[in-house]
C-alpha positions in Angstrom: 226.9 98.8 -27.6 226.2 97.8 -24.1 228.2 95.1 -22.3 227.0 93.2 -19.3 228.2 95.7 -16.8 226.7 98.7 -18.3 223.2 96.9 -18.6 223.2 96.0 -15.1 224.2 99.4 -14.1 221.3 100.9 -16.1 219.0 98.3 -14.4 220.0 99.3 -11.0 219.7 103.0 -11.9 216.1 102.5 -13.2 215.1 100.6 -9.9 216.8 103.3 -7.7 214.7 105.9 -9.3 211.5 103.7 -9.2 212.1 103.0 -5.6 212.5 106.8 -4.8 209.4 107.6 -6.6 207.4 104.8 -4.8 208.5 105.7 -1.3 207.3 109.2 -2.0 203.9 108.1 -3.4 203.1 105.5 -0.8 203.7 108.3 2.0 201.6 111.0 0.4 198.3 112.1 2.3 196.4 112.5 -0.9 193.5 114.6 0.6 195.8 117.0 2.3 198.1 117.2 -0.7 195.7 117.2 -3.6 192.1 118.0 -2.3 190.8 119.6 -5.4 191.3 118.9 -9.2 190.1 121.3 -11.7 189.0 118.9 -14.3 186.8 115.7 -14.4 188.0 112.8 -12.7 187.1 109.1 -13.0 188.5 106.2 -10.9 188.4 102.8 -12.1 189.1 100.5 -9.2 189.5 96.8 -8.8 188.4 95.4 -5.5 190.9 92.7 -5.6 193.8 95.3 -6.2 196.3 94.6 -3.6 198.7 97.4 -4.5 196.0 100.2 -4.3 193.6 99.2 -1.5 190.2 100.1 -2.9 189.0 101.2 0.5 191.7 103.8 0.7 191.0 105.1 -2.8 187.3 105.1 -2.1 187.8 107.3 1.1 190.0 109.5 -0.9 187.3 109.9 -3.8 184.8 111.0 -0.9 187.0 114.0 -0.2 188.1 114.8 -3.5 186.5 118.1 -5.1 186.4 118.1 -9.0 183.7 119.5 -11.4 182.6 116.1 -12.3 183.7 112.9 -10.5 182.7 109.3 -10.6 184.1 106.1 -9.0 183.6 102.8 -11.0 184.2 99.7 -9.0 185.0 96.2 -10.5 184.3 93.4 -8.1 186.5 90.9 -9.9 189.3 92.9 -11.0 192.6 93.9 -9.5 195.3 96.6 -10.2 195.4 96.2 -13.8 191.6 97.0 -14.3 192.2 98.4 -17.9 193.8 95.3 -19.0 191.5 92.9 -17.1 188.2 94.5 -18.2 188.9 96.3 -21.5 185.6 95.8 -22.9 183.7 97.2 -19.7 186.0 100.1 -19.5 185.6 101.1 -23.0 181.6 100.9 -22.8 181.9 102.9 -19.7 184.0 105.5 -21.4 181.7 105.7 -24.5 178.3 105.5 -22.6 178.8 107.2 -19.5 181.7 109.6 -19.6 182.0 110.9 -23.3 178.3 111.1 -23.6 178.0 113.4 -20.3 180.8 115.8 -21.4 
C-alpha cells in the first residue's frame, strides 16, 4: 500500500520523465529529423491549438513525404480535436480515409 510520501515521489518521477520528453519534443526540427514516412499520414489540426501551433504543423506537412498524405484543419477546435469534434473526425475517417485505401 502506498503512503503519502511514496505517492508524492511517484508523481514527481512521472513529471520528471514527462518534462524530459517534452523538452526533447519541442526542440526537434521535424523536417530535418523526420522528412519522410513510409505509410499514409493524416494530420487533424485545430486552428485554435495553442500547444501545437497550426502554422508550424502546416509548414511541416508541406515538407513531409509520404505515400498518401492529407491535412484536415478545424477552424473552431483546439489541441484535442478528437475529443472536440468526434463526429466530424469519424465521418472523415470513414468517407475520406478508409474509402481511399
